[in-house]
C-alpha positions in Angstrom: -9.1 47.3 -27.3 -10.8 45.1 -29.9 -7.5 43.6 -30.8 -6.8 42.8 -27.2 -10.2 41.2 -26.7 -9.7 39.1 -29.9 -6.2 38.0 -28.8 -7.5 37.1 -25.4 -10.4 35.1 -26.9 -8.0 33.2 -29.2 -5.6 32.5 -26.4 -8.3 31.2 -24.1 -9.7 29.0 -26.9 -6.3 27.6 -27.8 -5.5 26.9 -24.1 -8.8 25.2 -23.5 -8.3 23.0 -26.6 -4.8 22.1 -25.6 -5.9 21.2 -22.0 -8.8 19.1 -23.4 -6.6 17.3 -25.8 -4.0 16.5 -23.1 -6.7 15.1 -20.7 -8.2 13.0 -23.5 -4.9 11.7 -24.6 -3.9 10.9 -21.0 -7.1 9.0 -20.4 -6.7 7.1 -23.7 -3.2 5.9 -23.1 -3.8 5.3 -19.4 -6.6 2.9 -20.1 -4.6 1.3 -22.9 -1.4 0.7 -21.0 -2.3 0.6 -17.3 -2.6 -2.6 -15.3 -6.0 -3.9 -14.4 -5.4 -3.1 -10.7 -4.6 0.5 -11.6 -7.8 1.0 -13.5 -10.0 0.4 -10.4 -10.8 3.9 -9.1 -12.7 2.6 -6.0 -16.2 2.7 -7.5 -16.0 -0.8 -8.9 -16.6 -3.6 -6.3 -16.4 -7.3 -6.8 -19.3 -9.4 -5.5 -18.9 -13.1 -5.0 -21.9 -15.1 -3.9 -20.8 -18.0 -1.8 -24.2 -19.5 -0.9 -27.7 -18.5 -1.9 -29.8 -18.5 1.3 -32.4 -16.0 0.1 -34.9 -18.6 -0.9 -36.7 -20.1 2.1 -39.0 -23.0 1.6 -42.5 -22.4 3.0 -43.8 -25.2 5.1 -46.9 -26.5 3.4 -49.3 -28.9 5.0 -49.8 -32.0 3.0 
């Protein structure tokens, strides 16, 4: 029983390490070789200010 638990623990640890290494490697090479359009995951937006109409002049009496 102890041998089975030890073997299961080692198997889970090795599988977890392999999965983490695979994900890390995939992200590294994807960011390195992917096109700029492919790197946009939808959270990044581009904002272009055409005209700044936020400042209004307050009419002062002279």
